[in-house]
C-alpha positions as CSV (number, residue, x, y, z in Angstrom):
1,M,13.5,-3.7,-10.9
2,R,15.6,-5.0,-8.3
3,H,16.4,-8.0,-10.2
4,L,18.2,-5.8,-13.0
5,R,22.0,-5.1,-12.6
6,K,22.7,-1.7,-14.1
7,R,26.2,-1.1,-15.9
8,S,27.7,2.1,-17.3
9,F,29.6,2.3,-20.5
10,R,31.0,4.9,-22.8
11,L,30.0,4.2,-26.3
12,A,30.5,6.5,-29.2
13,G,31.7,9.2,-27.2
14,H,28.8,9.3,-24.6
15,R,27.9,7.5,-21.5
16,T,24.8,5.1,-21.6
17,S,23.7,2.7,-18.8
18,V,22.2,-0.9,-19.6
19,A,19.9,-2.8,-17.1
20,L,20.0,-6.7,-17.5
21,E,19.5,-9.6,-15.5
22,A,22.5,-10.6,-13.7
23,E,22.4,-14.2,-15.8
24,F,23.1,-12.1,-18.8
25,W,25.8,-10.3,-17.2
26,V,27.4,-13.4,-16.3
27,V,27.4,-14.7,-20.1
28,L,28.4,-11.7,-21.5
29,E,31.4,-11.5,-19.0
30,E,32.4,-15.2,-19.9
31,L,32.2,-14.4,-23.6
32,A,34.3,-11.3,-23.2
33,A,36.8,-13.3,-21.2
34,Q,36.9,-15.9,-23.9
35,R,37.8,-13.4,-26.5
36,G,40.3,-11.8,-24.6
37,Q,38.3,-8.5,-24.4
38,S,36.8,-6.2,-21.6
39,L,32.9,-6.3,-21.1
40,A,33.1,-2.7,-22.2
41,A,34.7,-3.9,-25.7
42,L,32.0,-6.3,-26.0
43,V,29.2,-4.0,-25.4
44,A,30.7,-1.5,-28.0
45,G,30.7,-4.1,-30.3
46,V,27.3,-5.4,-30.2
47,D,26.3,-1.8,-30.0
48,A,27.9,-1.2,-33.5
49,A,26.7,-4.4,-34.8
50,R,23.1,-3.7,-34.0
51,P,21.1,-4.4,-37.4
52,M,18.3,-1.8,-36.2
53,P,19.7,1.5,-34.5
54,D,16.1,1.7,-32.9
55,L,16.8,-1.8,-31.1
56,P,17.5,-1.2,-27.8
57,L,21.0,-2.0,-26.6
58,A,19.9,-4.1,-23.7
59,S,17.6,-6.0,-25.9
60,A,20.7,-6.5,-28.6
61,L,22.9,-7.8,-25.3
62,R,20.3,-10.3,-24.3
63,V,20.0,-11.8,-28.0
64,H,23.8,-12.0,-28.2
65,A,24.1,-13.8,-24.8
66,L,21.3,-16.1,-25.9
67,A,23.2,-16.8,-29.2
68,H,26.2,-17.5,-27.2
69,A,24.6,-19.9,-24.9
70,G,23.0,-21.5,-27.6
71,E,26.4,-22.1,-29.3
72,Q,28.0,-23.4,-26.3
73,K,25.1,-25.6,-25.5
74,A,25.2,-27.1,-29.2
75,G,29.1,-27.5,-29.2
C-alpha cells in the first residue's frame, strides 16, 4: 500500500479518508486549480455526483481523473 497516498476530507459532515496513487492526486489537484476550487471541494462534488452511492469514492475519483485526462488529451 506504499504506492497509495491517503488524504482525509470532511464529506457530508463526517471525516473520511481516500487512498489513491500519487498520479491521480496530481490530476485531481490540477483540475481543482483550473476550476478555482480546493481539492476538498472537488472531492465533495465528485462524492455528491456519484451515480451509485455504493461505488467507492476512490473509484469515483479515479474515473473522474481519467475522464479529465482524456478531455485534456483530446482537446
